[in-house]
N, C-alpha and C positions, 0 to 999 in steps of 0.2 A: 274323772273327778270320782270314780271309784278307787282307784289307787292312791289319788290323794288321803283318802281317808283313813286308808288301810296302812299309809305310812305313819300318818298323825297316832294311830291305834299302836304300830309298834312302836313308836318316840314314847307314848303312855306306859308301855308296857314294860320298855326299858328301865325310866324312870321308876318306877314298883319294885322291880327289879334291884335296883341301886340302893335305894334305902332299905331293903332288904339285906344285900350284900354289907354295906356299912354297919346293918345291926347286928348280925351274926358270924358276919368275916373280918371285918376290920376290926370293929371296935375292941374284939377280948386280944387283938393281935397290938394293936396301936398301944394298949396299956402295957403291956411286956416291952414292947418297942417301939416307944417314941420317935414321932417324926425327925422332931431336930437332934438327933444324933449324929444322922449324917453329913452335920455341918454344912448344908444349904444355909446360902445367904438369906434373908427374910426378901432381899431385893428381886433373888433370881425369882421366887415361887409367889409372887404380890402377882394379885390380878390373875391368877391361874388355877383353874380346878385340881385338884387332887387327882383326878380321874374323869376321862369323857366317856361319853356313851353314847347311841346313836341319838337320846334325846336332847344332847347338845347340837348336834350337828342341823343342819336345813333340812325342812322336809323332802323327801325325796333324794337326798345324799347333792353330791355336789352336782353346782350347775351347770348344765348347757356341757357343750363341745369344744375341743380345741378350733380355732378358728372361725364363732359363732359368735356375735353378741350374745350375753355382754363380757368375753372374752377371758373370766375368768381362771378359766385352765390353759389360757394362753394364746398367743394372737395368729400362730400359723396351726393346720390340722397337724402337722408332721414334726414342729417344732428343731428339736436340734437334729431330729433321724434324717432331715433334709440338707443344714447346714448349720454347722454349729456358731455360738455367739462369737460375736468380734473381739479379740484378744487385744485390748489398746489398752497399752500402758505406757501414763504419763510421763513425759518427760521435758527438761530444759533446766538450761544455767549456760553460764560463761557466756559464750559466742554463740550466732548463730551456726557458724561451721561444727563447733565442738558437738551442738546439739545434734545437728545432722550426721554426725559421726554415731553417737546415743541410738539415734533414730534407725541406722542401717545395720548395727549392730542387733535391735533388736529384731527387727524383719529377718535378718539373716538365720536366727535363731527360733524362727516363729511364730513372731508375735503377725496379725494380718490388719490391723489398723493402727493410725497413727494419733495422739492423742499429747497437745503444745500445752507445756506449760509458762506464760510469760511472765517477765520479771515485773517488779510492781511500777516502775515507773513507766512502761510500756502499757499496764493497766490502768495508771493515774490519766494517762495522754500528755506525758515528758520523753521529751527525749532524753539521750543518753548524758548530753553534755550540759542539761539542765542542773542548776545548781540544788534544787528539792532532791536531784535522783542520786547525789555522791552517797556512797555507799551502799546502796543498792541494784544499782547496775550488774545484769546477771546473777543475784545473789540465787532469787531463788523459783528463779525461770528467765527465758531468753529474752534478751532484747531484740526487738525487732522495731526501729526508727522509720525505716522506709522500704519501698517494695525491693531494692537490691537482697537486704538484710532479709525478706521472706524468698526471694531467689538460692539464696545461699543457704538458706534453713531446708529447701525440699529439694538442692541438687542430687540430680541422681537418680532421685523417685517418682517413679512415671504417675503421675494425677490423674492419670482415667484410670488406672489400676485400683490406688492404693486410699481408703477417704480417709480424711483428716479430721477430728474432732479438735478445737479448740477454746480454753478456758479463758473466753475473753467475753467483757462486758459492758462496762464504758466506751469503751472503742473499739467495739465489735465490726462498726461498719466499717472503719478504717480497714483491720486487718481481714478483713471479708473480702474488701474491695481487694487489696492483697494478693490474696490466695486466687482467687478469680483471675487477677493481669498473670500472675505468672502460670496459670494453668493456660491459660490462651496461649502463651509466651508458649509452651509444650506443645500449642496444636489440638488442643482438650477444648470442645465446645464447653460453653457452661451447662449444656442439657445433658452433661456428663459428667460433672462435676459431683464428687458425692463426699458429704462431711457434715459437720455442724459447728456453729458460733454459739457459746453460750448464749448469750443477749439478754438475761435476765436478770435486767434491774432492781425488779420488786424483791426480788429475793439479798440484793445487795444494802437495799434501805432494813431488811429485816435482819439480814443476821450477820454478814460478811463486810459491810463499810467501804467497801472498791466503787464507789458514786464518784460522780463527777460534777453533773449538772442535777437542774432541780427533776421532782420526777416527773411533771408536765412536760419536759421537752424529752425527757429521756422513753418517756412513754413514746413519743412522736417518734423520735429515732428509731426502737425498738419494732414499730411498727412500720416503721418505712422497709425495713430491713427482710419481714416478714411478706410485706406485699411486693417488693421486687423480686424475692425468691420465688415466690409464687407463680410469677411472670418470666424470670428467667432462668431460674436454676430450680426446674421442679425438680430435681433428687437431691437436692441441699438442705438439711434442714437447718431453716436462717435462727431457729430457737432450741435453748436445752431449759426444759422449765424447772429446775432446780433445785428438788427438796435434798440435797445433800449437806449443803452449805447450813441449812438449818437445824440438820439431823446434829451438825460438827458443834454447832452453838450451845448444843443441849437439849433438843426437843426431843419429845417423845416421839414414839413411830405413829401412833395418831396423828399428832400435831405436825410433824414431817407429811405425810399423805393430805392432812386438810389443807394445810397453807400453802402448800404446793398446786395442791386443785383448784384453791383458790386462786392463784395466780394466774395458773390457767385459762380460768374462766375471765379476768381480768384482760387478760390478752386476746383472748377469741374476741369479745366483745367492743374492744378498743379497735381492729380490726374491721371486724362486720359494719359498727357508726361509719366506717369509711365506705361502704357501699359493697365491699369487696363480699360474694360468696362464701359462706361459712364452708364450702365442700370444695371451693376454689384451694384453702390455704392449709385447713386442719391436716390434710393427710402431712403435711409436712411438720405438724408441730411434733416436739421431743420431750421425753422428758430425763431426768439422770436424778437417782436414787441413793442412800446408804445403804449398806449391809452393815449393819450390826454383830453384836455375839449371840443374842437370842436369834437359838435358830429358827424355833418352830413361830416367832413370833413375825419374824424377818419375811421368811414365806409368805406367813397370812399376809402382810403388809404389802406383797407385791401382786399379789390375787385380789387384795382387796382395791387397790387404787385401779389397776384394770378395769374393775365390775363397776365402780363410781367415776370413773373417765365416760366409758360408755353411755352410763347413763344418763351425767351432764350433757353430753353431746345430744343423747336424741329427747332430751325433755326440754333442755334451758335452750336449745341452738338448734332444734328439728334438722340437723345434719339426714341427708337422704343415702350419701356416698358411706357405704360401711367402712373403708377407708380412716373416715373422719373417726371414729369413736372407738380406733386401736388405738391404743396408749404404748409405746413403742421405748424405753427407756434403755439407759446406760446404767452399770452399777458401779460405784467406787466401794469396795472395803473401807471401814472405819479410821480415819488416822485420829480420831480422837482415845481411841482403846488402845491404841500403841503406846507402849510402856518403855523406859529411860530404862530401868531396871531390868536387870534379865531381858534383855535386847530379843533373844534365839524363842521367848514363848511368844513372841509376835508373828513368828511364821504357823503355830498352831493356830492361832485367833485370826488370822489372814486365812487360811485353808479352811477354816468354818465358815467363814461370814461368804468367801466363795461359793462354798458349796451351797449356802441361803439364797443366793443370786440366783443359780444355776436352777435349783431346783424351785424357786418363786418364778422361773420363766425370762432371765432377762436377755436382752438381745447382743449388748455390749459389757466385757467385762473390762477394768482396771484392779489389781489385787495389788497393793503396798508391799512395796519392800519393809523388810522386819527392821533396819538401819534407820527407817525414814524418824522416828522420835529423836535422833541423834543428830542427823545430817540428812543432806540430799542423797539420797540411793546410790551405791558402788554398784559397776557394774554386776560385779558377782552379785548382790543382792537384789539386781534388779532383774538378772536372769532367773533365781530361784521365783521371784515373785509370776513372772510370766510361765516357770515350770509348773507353780502347783496349777495355775490354770490347768497346762495340758495333762497333767496329771488325773483331774477331772475329767477332763474330755474323753482320755484316750484308756482310762486305767479303770475310773467307778464304776461303768455302767450304768451311771447317772441318765448321761443325755438318750441312752436306748428306748426309755419310754418316754412318751408326752404325759405331762403333767404326773410326775408319779406321786406326789404327795397327796394325792386328790383320793377324797374316800378317807382319810382318815381325821376320826371324830374330833380331837385335838385341833386339826389343821383348817377343817371348816367349820368349828368352833368360832375360832378364832378368828378368820376371815370374815366373818358376819360381824365379830363386837367390832374390828376395827372398821371395817363400812361404816357400821351403823354410826361409832361414837365418831368420826370422820366427818360425815355426812352433817351430823348434829355439831360440830365447829362451821362448818363452810356456814349453817344455816344462819351461825350467829355473825360472821363475818357481810351475810349478806342484810341481815341486821344493822349494820352501819353501814351500808351504803355501797359495797363493794371493796374490793383489798387494799386501793390506794385509799380511800378513807379508811379504813382500819388502822395501814400504813401511821398517817396521818395524826390517828388515835393514839397510836402509840402498843395497840393491841396485842400483835403476834411479836412483837418483841416483848412484851412483860410478859408473856404465856410461855414462852421458851425461857426468858429471861431466871424465872419461879422453878422451870422442870429443870434444869440446868443445877441450882443453887440446893434443889431439895436432893438431885444427886448426888451433888457434891457434900450433902451434909450424911448422906447413908454410905460414903467412901469412906468416911472421915469416922463415924461412926462402927466401919466394921461390918453393915447390916448387908452393902454390896462390896460383896468380895471381889477384891482385884489382885491372882496370883501376882506373886513377884512385889507386890507394893505393898498391901495392909495382910497380906495372909501365904504362907510359903517364904517370909521373905530370908534371903539371902545376906547372912551377917558379914559376908566377905566383900560384898557387893562395894563396887568401888574402889578397891584396894589391889586387885589385878590390871590387865591390859584390857582395855575399852577397846570394842569391834573397831576396825577399819573404817574410816570415814570418809566423801570424797570433800575435796578442797575444790573449789576455784579457783583457780589461778587471778592473784592480786591484779598481774596485768590487762585482765579482759576488761577491767573498767573503761581503761585509758583507751587501749585498742579501738573500743567500740564508740569514745565519745570523737576519737581521731577521725573514724568512717562518719560521722555523720559531718563534720566541719569538710571532712576533703567531697563530700555527697552535695554538699551547698557551695562550692566551690565551681564543681562541673555541670554543674545541671543548667537547663535554658531559665534564663532568670525569667524572659518575658514570660515565655509558656507557665510558670510556674506562678506568676499574678496573675497572671491572667485567670487559673484554672483556680486560685482561692477566693477571689472576687466573683469569680462565679458562683461560686459555694456560698458567699455571703449572701448574695444575689438570690438564690435560690429561698436561702432560709427565709428572708422575710416575704417570699412570696409565699409561703407555706407549700412547696410543692415535696415531693418525693427525693431526699437527699442523695439515694443511693447513685444517679449517675453523677452528681458533681465532686462527690467523694472519691468513685472510679476516676473521673478526669482528672481528679487534682493526686492521688496515686500515681495514677502514667504520666505525670509532668515531675515526679519526685518530689513531690511534697512529703514533708515529714512527717509523722502518728501527731508532734508537738504544736506542728503550726496547724494543721488540720482541725485541730483541738481551740486551738488560740481562737479560730475564726468564730469556734460555737462557743468559746467561754465569752465573747465579746457581747455575742447575740443571749445569752440564756443565764449568765453568771454562774458562781458555782453553790453546789449545794453544801449549807452546811446542817445537820441535826442537832439544836440545842438541847433534845432530852438528855443527849449524850456530857453534859454541861461546859 
């Protein structure tokens, strides 16, 4: 108690000293050299103090120690001194064989985990020969139609040693089943399989749009995966609750934290309502955040998110296992900040964003390639993006200290500010009846759209400065040669369509029909669908065929607010 009183006294003293400094030192200097002279955009300084002191930081300094609740300072006591973050570069294009080549290329160059981008038809539950898939097969990700494609994607990669992240949502149950089937074929027990499926449908309704089914059935399928993994694949993350796409849609840092954690609350409540104890599955929940340009704000954002999740697990769910309160997260640098103008500038942006993620304590990291505003990354660009992480890991010295930003007045003040504002926003969602109800009312969508619109207005007015776009513009831009870009082979789509047709001809038709019929029966019975999806995958049913059974049962969702 005496220490707390002394800390408050020091804070009051710091506030008094600041007032003196502003009056005696700052004011005369600022009259001679106005602060606007440096050319900083107002957006870069908005909401920030000119100077932070101990009066702005939490009483007593940085809260807690690393590896202990509320985990503000990191989830492990030694953080990167014991093990570096997983370097997990996102890849997928053309065919499964071509993406496998890119995976193996990155692993040879020091990548330590895989991250899979699936093409739009795979994400939307369409086979590569479906009419609606034309022109999209293999363009922005790898097409995976059957377990045979998954086997080709992972050929030569030991799934007992390498973890794989899969950015897949509406069809997550199918792709996870394929992955587990391939792992078992390699002789790897499911208990030893490590990886993640994104499986976050709520953020699809909020920000991204790659949904198939209505929210109710989608929530059921998401919870089926979480429940199944808790029982059968305890080292696999059955969901990656994703703020990344919320931020890419234009949200603020506070909205990213608040809406992501509100989604996490909704999923946790839904699984607990099934009778599954929170500590049986919460340690497997993973998160996914964006790393933006404002380094101080981003570092504080990650620390605030950890603090809030520990609070949520303790107070809302009475979790007893300390692992349930740990917010483990993957980070990707901000694709929305990459510019087609002067694309080499993106190298600097990505390096700063990656540094923010590491200072903030990420568990794995993807660094965008500098050419991604133009096309899918070339091999060279992907290698430079990976090398960016490796330079931070081995040359910056940052990983040598646990939570090296702790105690900085600006970091501690901003951490508290983001936590307080995000907590208040979560309470607004609670007042609406939770995140599902808030989405139905369009609340998070509207908040994000308004934030995105306000930011774009600032860019167009020049208040938010973007180098190469509205400041330091190169008049010769566009007249010289552009950066080399990756071109997906035109033949890839036809090859994939022929492969799907060939699969249908050679599989056991009786086993295939029986497996899909069992899936339909289990859906009607309200059973967990993962066992029947696994059976269908093993019978060589395609993504499109499995999803068609569920479409017949559930229909497709159309967001009427989109007009």
